[in-house]
C-alpha positions as CSV (number, residue, x, y, z in Angstrom):
1,M,106.7,116.3,71.5
2,L,109.7,114.3,70.4
3,A,108.8,111.3,68.3
4,W,110.6,108.8,70.5
5,I,108.8,109.8,73.7
6,D,106.0,107.3,73.8
7,E,104.4,105.0,76.4
8,K,107.5,102.9,76.7
9,A,109.5,106.0,77.6
10,I,107.0,106.9,80.3
11,H,107.2,103.4,81.7
12,A,110.9,103.5,81.8
13,A,111.1,106.9,83.6
14,V,108.5,106.0,86.2
15,Q,109.8,102.5,86.9
16,H,113.5,102.9,86.8
17,P,115.1,105.9,88.6
18,P,118.8,106.3,87.8
19,G,120.8,103.5,89.3
20,K,117.8,101.8,90.9
21,P,116.6,98.6,89.2
22,S,112.9,98.1,89.9
23,F,109.8,96.3,88.8
24,V,106.6,98.3,89.5
25,N,103.5,97.9,87.4
26,G,101.4,95.0,88.7
27,G,104.5,93.1,90.0
28,L,105.3,95.2,93.0
29,A,101.7,95.1,94.4
30,K,101.4,91.3,94.0
31,A,104.9,90.6,95.5
32,D,104.1,92.9,98.4
33,M,100.8,91.1,98.9
34,Q,102.4,87.7,98.9
35,V,104.9,88.7,101.6
36,A,102.2,90.5,103.6
37,L,100.0,87.4,103.7
38,I,102.9,85.4,105.0
39,D,103.4,88.1,107.7
40,I,99.7,87.9,108.7
41,D,99.8,84.1,108.8
42,Q,102.8,84.1,111.1
43,A,101.3,86.8,113.5
44,S,100.7,85.5,117.0
45,S,97.2,86.8,117.2
46,K,94.3,85.5,115.0
47,P,94.0,87.8,112.0
48,L,90.8,88.7,110.2
49,D,89.2,85.6,108.6
50,S,86.8,85.5,105.7
51,S,83.7,86.1,107.8
52,D,85.3,89.2,109.3
53,I,86.1,90.5,105.9
54,V,82.5,89.9,104.7
55,Q,81.2,91.7,107.7
56,L,83.5,94.7,107.1
57,L,82.8,94.9,103.4
58,S,79.1,94.9,104.2
59,Q,79.4,98.0,106.4
60,S,77.1,100.7,104.9
61,T,79.9,103.3,105.0
62,F,82.3,100.9,103.1
63,A,79.7,99.9,100.6
64,S,78.7,103.5,100.0
65,W,82.3,104.4,99.4
66,L,83.0,101.6,97.0
67,Q,79.6,101.5,95.1
68,G,78.4,105.0,95.5
69,P,78.1,107.3,92.4
70,E,80.6,109.9,93.4
71,P,84.4,110.3,93.7
72,Q,85.3,109.8,97.4
73,I,88.0,109.1,100.0
74,L,87.4,106.5,102.7
75,Y,89.7,106.5,105.8
76,I,89.4,103.5,108.1
77,N,90.6,103.7,111.7
78,G,91.0,100.1,113.0
79,H,91.5,101.0,116.7
80,L,93.5,97.7,116.9
81,Q,96.0,96.9,119.6
82,L,98.8,95.5,117.4
83,E,101.4,93.1,118.5
84,Q,104.9,93.5,117.2
85,E,104.4,90.7,114.7
86,Q,101.5,92.6,113.2
87,E,103.3,95.9,112.5
88,M,104.4,94.9,109.0
89,A,100.9,93.7,108.1
90,S,97.9,94.3,110.3
91,P,94.5,92.6,110.0
92,L,93.4,95.5,107.8
93,T,96.1,94.6,105.4
94,L,94.2,91.4,104.6
95,L,91.1,93.5,103.9
96,T,93.1,95.7,101.5
97,C,94.6,92.7,99.7
98,A,91.2,91.0,99.5
99,L,89.7,94.1,97.9
100,Y,92.6,94.5,95.5
101,V,92.3,90.9,94.4
102,S,88.6,91.2,94.0
103,L,88.9,94.3,91.9
104,Q,91.6,92.7,89.7
105,R,89.6,89.5,89.1
106,H,86.1,91.0,88.6
107,R,86.8,94.4,87.0
108,S,85.8,93.2,83.5
109,G,87.9,96.0,82.1
110,Y,86.1,98.6,84.3
111,D,88.2,99.0,87.5
112,I,91.9,99.9,87.6
113,A,93.2,99.1,91.1
114,A,96.5,100.3,92.4
115,M,97.8,99.2,95.9
116,H,100.5,100.3,98.2
117,L,101.2,98.4,101.5
118,C,103.2,100.7,103.7
119,G,104.3,97.9,106.0
120,Q,106.3,96.2,103.2
121,H,108.3,99.4,102.6
122,A,109.2,100.4,106.2
123,V,112.9,100.7,105.7
124,P,113.9,104.4,105.0
125,S,116.3,103.2,102.2
126,D,113.5,101.4,100.4
127,L,112.8,103.0,97.0
128,F,109.0,103.0,97.7
129,A,109.1,104.1,101.4
130,S,108.9,107.8,100.5
131,I,105.9,109.7,99.2
132,V,107.7,110.1,95.8
133,G,108.1,106.3,95.7
134,I,104.4,105.8,96.5
135,M,103.4,108.1,93.7
136,R,105.8,106.5,91.3
137,S,104.3,103.1,92.1
138,F,100.8,104.3,91.6
139,A,101.6,105.9,88.3
140,A,103.3,102.8,87.0
141,Q,100.5,100.5,88.1
142,I,97.8,102.6,86.5
143,L,99.9,103.1,83.3
144,Y,100.4,99.3,83.1
145,Q,96.6,98.7,83.2
146,L,95.5,101.6,80.9
147,P,94.6,100.7,77.3
148,A,97.0,102.4,74.9
149,D,94.2,104.3,73.2
150,A,93.3,105.9,76.5
151,L,96.6,107.7,76.9
152,D,97.0,111.3,76.0
153,L,100.8,112.0,75.9
154,S,100.5,115.4,74.3
155,F,101.8,117.1,77.4
156,I,105.0,115.1,77.6
157,D,108.3,116.5,76.5
158,L,112.0,115.6,77.1
159,S,112.3,117.8,80.2
160,F,109.2,116.2,81.7
161,I,110.7,112.7,81.1
162,E,113.9,113.9,82.8
163,E,111.9,115.2,85.8
164,L,110.1,111.9,86.1
165,S,113.5,110.1,86.1
166,R,114.7,112.3,88.9
167,G,111.6,111.6,90.9
168,D,110.4,115.2,90.8
169,P,107.2,115.3,93.0
170,S,105.5,117.9,90.9
171,A,106.1,115.9,87.7
172,L,104.9,112.7,89.3
173,S,101.7,114.6,90.6
174,R,101.0,115.9,87.1
175,L,101.5,112.4,85.6
176,L,99.4,110.6,88.2
177,A,96.6,113.1,87.9
178,R,96.6,112.9,84.1
179,L,96.6,109.1,84.1
180,V,93.6,109.0,86.4
181,S,91.8,111.5,84.3
182,D,92.7,109.6,81.1
183,A,91.3,106.4,82.7
184,A,88.1,108.2,83.7
185,S,87.6,109.7,80.2
186,V,87.2,106.3,78.7
187,G,85.0,104.9,81.5
188,H,87.6,103.3,83.8
189,R,87.2,103.8,87.5
190,V,90.5,104.1,89.4
191,V,90.6,102.6,92.9
192,I,93.7,103.7,95.0
193,L,94.4,101.5,98.1
194,I,97.0,102.7,100.7
195,D,97.3,100.4,103.7
196,G,99.1,101.0,107.0
197,V,99.4,104.7,106.8
198,W,100.2,105.1,110.6
199,R,103.8,104.8,109.6
200,L,103.5,107.9,107.4
201,E,101.3,110.0,109.7
202,E,103.9,110.0,112.5
203,G,107.6,111.1,112.6
204,P,109.6,112.6,109.8
205,A,107.4,111.4,107.0
206,A,104.3,113.3,108.3
207,P,104.7,116.6,106.3
208,E,105.2,114.6,103.1
209,F,102.2,112.4,103.9
210,N,100.1,115.5,104.4
211,T,101.1,116.5,100.9
212,L,100.0,113.1,99.5
213,V,96.6,113.4,101.2
214,D,96.2,117.0,99.8
215,F,97.0,115.6,96.3
216,F,94.3,113.0,96.5
217,K,91.9,115.5,98.1
218,D,92.5,117.9,95.2
219,L,92.0,115.2,92.7
220,V,88.8,113.9,94.2
221,Q,87.5,117.5,94.4
222,S,88.3,118.1,90.8
223,F,86.4,114.9,89.8
224,H,83.6,116.1,92.1
225,A,83.4,119.4,90.3
226,R,83.2,117.7,87.0
227,R,80.6,115.3,88.3
228,C,82.8,112.4,87.3
229,P,82.4,109.4,89.6
230,Y,85.4,107.3,88.5
231,L,87.8,107.7,91.5
232,K,87.9,106.0,94.9
233,V,90.7,106.3,97.4
234,L,91.1,104.2,100.5
235,F,93.5,104.8,103.5
236,T,93.7,102.3,106.2
237,N,95.2,102.9,109.7
238,P,95.2,100.0,112.1
239,G,95.3,102.4,115.0
240,S,93.6,105.8,115.1
241,S,94.5,108.9,113.0
242,I,94.8,112.2,114.9
243,H,94.7,114.2,111.6
244,A,92.1,112.5,109.3
245,R,89.1,114.5,110.3
246,Q,91.0,117.8,109.9
247,W,92.5,116.7,106.6
248,L,89.2,115.5,105.1
249,A,86.6,117.8,106.5
250,D,86.3,119.8,103.3
251,C,86.5,116.9,100.9
252,P,84.0,114.3,99.7
253,S,85.0,111.6,102.1
254,S,84.0,109.2,104.9
255,I,85.8,108.0,108.0
256,L,85.0,104.6,109.3
257,D,85.9,103.9,112.9
258,L,86.0,100.2,113.7
259,D,85.6,99.0,117.3
260,G,89.0,97.4,117.5
261,A,87.7,94.0,118.6
262,G,85.0,92.8,116.3
263,F,84.7,94.8,113.1
264,A,81.5,96.7,113.5
265,G,82.0,100.4,113.2
266,Q,80.7,103.9,112.9
267,G,81.1,106.1,109.8
268,D,81.2,109.8,109.5
269,E,80.7,111.5,106.1
270,F,82.1,114.8,104.9
271,G,81.9,117.0,101.9
272,C,78.8,116.6,99.8
273,G,75.1,116.0,100.3
274,D,72.9,113.1,99.3
275,D,71.5,114.9,96.3
276,Y,75.0,115.2,94.6
277,Y,74.1,113.0,91.7
278,D,70.3,113.3,91.7
279,D,70.4,114.7,88.2
280,Q,73.3,112.7,87.0
281,Q,73.0,109.7,84.7
282,I,75.6,107.0,85.7
């Protein structure tokens, strides 16, 4: 590896595609959250309040996903009837933001949270509207939070840096998978939050989104095979996914269907049995 290729070089390649100024790391998620909360506040219908969020967070399926001793994907179908004002930020966006803030404030060096709000990147020309942009954002957010001594950059060379700068999907996948694994190797749990994925499931973005789901499925399954619990992935859809059960049937995952009015719901689990970690010390 060339001597000058270090953590700063990776930061630069991930955060600054050619000709595109950007701030990613923690700044993008926090800026998106601020705008989303304004959007929610201005929506004509009453959004989730704190009691609704507490009720949803106490759902057994949600609690099992967040606190359970295994890597897992949770997909939430809100079954909500959205008004036009809520399309940029649905009531579930507030849940996602609340979870992100909670993980950031109370992680005590343990949790690394990375968040993407699809509704804040709905314009096709937006740098982070594509799947490549989402992966770039997640890689930068995780890299920003990882301790320097947790990074293993031995696989990086000049050609890889150039691939990252071009936004090559394969290079970004390799980097993101490596960063998550590096975090887990030193006891950090990575929590990936993707809100408002109905925009990606439908229309021209759908094939790319399937690729993103497959990436996280493969990553969760690799953690599962290694009996490593340090990865959680959340997808939220304010409507109802027509693909989620097919996508996640062979992966350690749960699907939580809310009732669309209150926030009670029914969860379905896939992928692994209750005895998965019976002999594992966590």
